[in-house]
C-alpha positions, 0 to 999 in steps of 0.5 A: 725852547725845548727842541724836538726831533722834527718839526710838527706839521703846519696847519692844513690849508687844503680843506673846504672853505666851510672848515675855515669859516667855522673857525673864523666865526668862533674867533669872531663870536667870542671876541678874540681880538687883542683889546678884549684879550688884554682886558681879560688878562689885565695887561697893557701890551701883549708882549708883556704877557710873555716877558720874564715868564709872566704868563706862568702866573696868569690864571684863566677861569675858563668861564667862557669861550674867550677864556678857552681860546686864551688858555689853549691858543695863547698861553698854550695850556691843555684843557679837557675835551669836554670843557673845551667843547662846552665853551666853543662848541663841537663844530669848532673842536672838529674843525680845529682837529681837522686843520691840525690846530688841536690834538688829543692827549690822555686817551682823548680826554684832553686837548692841546694846541699845536700852534698859537693863534694870535688875537687880532691886532688893533685896526686889523678888522678881524685878522688872526695870525697863526704861528708855531706855539709861543710856549712849549709843553711836554705834549707840544714841544717847539720845533728846532730853531731853524724850523720855528715859524715865529709868533707876532707877540714879540716887541719888534714884531709889534713895531713891524705891524704898528708902522706898516704903511697902509695905503691902497695899492696894487701889488704888495709883497712881504719878503722873509715873511715867516707866518706872513703877518704883514701880508695878512694885514695888507689884504685890507688895502692891496689888490694882490698880496704875495708872501715869500720865505726861504723856508717851506714850512713858513710858506705853509703857515702863510697859506694857512693864514690866508685861508683862515682870513679869507684872502682871495688874491694871495700867493705864497712862494718858497724863495730866497729874497726876491727869487722867482718874483716877477714884475714890480710891487707897490709896497715891499715889506720885510722884517729880517733878522737884525741882531748882530752875532759872531756865531750861529744863532736862530734863523729868525734872530741873527743878522751877521756880524753887524746885523745887516747881512740880510737887510743889505742884500734886500736893499742891494737887490731892490732896484727894479722891484718897486713901481714908480713911487713904490715903497720898501718898508723894514724894521731893523737895527742898523749901525752908524759910524762917524764917517758915514750916516746910516741913510747914506750907507743904505743909499750906497747899498742900492748901488747904481739905483742910488739916484732913483731912490729916497731913503727915510729913517725913523729911529725909535731908540739907540744902543751903544756898542757895549750893549750890543756886543754884550748881548751878542756875546751872552747869546752865545754863552760868552763873557766880558772878554768875548764882548770886549773882543766883539766891540773891537770888531764892530769899531774896526768896521767903522761903527760907533752905535746902533739905531733901531727903527723904521726904514722906508726906501721910495723909488722916484715916480719921475726925474727927481733929486734923491734925498735922505731924511731922518725923523725921530719917532714919538709917542704920537707917530704912527704909519700915517705920519710916516706916509705924511713925511714921505708925501711932504718931502716929495712934494717940496723937492722941486724948486718951482714948488716952493713959490706955489706953496706960498699961496697955501695956508700955514698954521702952527702945528699941534703941540708946538712949543717955543722955549725961551732961555733967559740970561741976566743982563744989564737990565735984568733977565734978557732972552738969550736962546730960543728952541722950537720943540715938537712932539708930533708928528715926530720928536724934534728940537731946533735952535732958532732965532728970536724973530723966527719965534715971533714968526711961528707965533704969528702963524698960530692964527693961520694965513698963507705963506705970502701973508706971513712973508709980508708981515715979516718984512713989515715987522722988520724981521727980515730984509725987505729985499729977501727973495721969496724963495729963500723965505719959502725954503725956511717955511718949508723946513719948519713944516718938515720939522713939525713946527708948522702945518701946510695946507699943501700936505695936512697932517694926519690929525687934521685929516681925521678931524676934517672927516669927523666934522 
């Protein structure tokens, strides 16, 4: 990044609606969405474009309006004024200048973008996110790191938007909002949207994005965390800085010594901020040690509100202390000695490894037992599967519900595999171990007994839990006097693991299939 003496002003959010309508129409008319951009550039994912300076080798022919938008607002390159107007029209050019998205250089002969307009992500139904430029240039330098409003093209930002829970709700809040990407997407399913950030410049970008995307019931506040936010919210989303650091780094990057400074404060102040049944959502990297599981640590952060909240964690990948310490030290220009010292500091804090993934905290809707759940994200997991997990684990909490669930249909979950390992015995190869494997809705493997493998196979044809119970007794798999609640608990655990699917809470793939039919 090339620092500047002062941050350039954010785009203007105080013009007439006609000005933003013109920009919206041009972006839509020229198909400025992520799928079209990826096809045009020949890359699989948007972050790939900026990895290792790959964008510098990308050629843009300027054959049409989409090329012009990509060149100017994504790749950050200058273009002649006449060529830009030819591709996108004089009205778009005029409004881009008025909104301070564009500036003239070279005596008015060339244009450059002061901001980046990220193309609409999949499933967003035409939402464009404006932030500071991704790539600096001599005529358009980036602001200092403390003033930088971060773009949404980084891998972590993409994960944050990919798993954002999208369920109709009343009030939605994005805290530590930056340019407000989650708030912009939430306008499709929330009645009222609020974005909050401690940086006034970031809040100005949020207000502009709301105008660009025609979001009516929207409020943007300059505030520290939940400061000046009255009432409760149905969903609170946060993408706080989470990278561990021994020293000062960019405001959007560092999360303190173990990366949890801001997240810990967000969780500690969460009680009283969610409506009953409401969700807190974050993507972050968090440490875990031998003495305390990550989910328990988050529960402890809730303080006196611990008993009123469930904690769900969905890891995507893990990192060793060596990896984390080396990256943190390298960020500050340190070598192996600094990395070794930092690793010892993390060990002294009780940490053994770091997990990167999705955190959900749910406030109870009634008097419930607090639970902690961990499921590993798979290639087939999306935000719908996260909500399914929350719904299912909530539904199966009350002991009285287990018996009622036995009347519901059960069937083998999509992609269930039972792997049998054989050993040489007196009469040849004999089954020795059974492993149930699921790749959807989450990555899951579990050692099971042989009769359980038979039970899962029997569930492949459908039927209710009570029917499976009777079949298991008749086949001699279980004792005839086995309590029904005990058997129901086993089936419920199989559903939680993704081995069985219950009619009480169908998997998202089943719901989509039913809607199509």
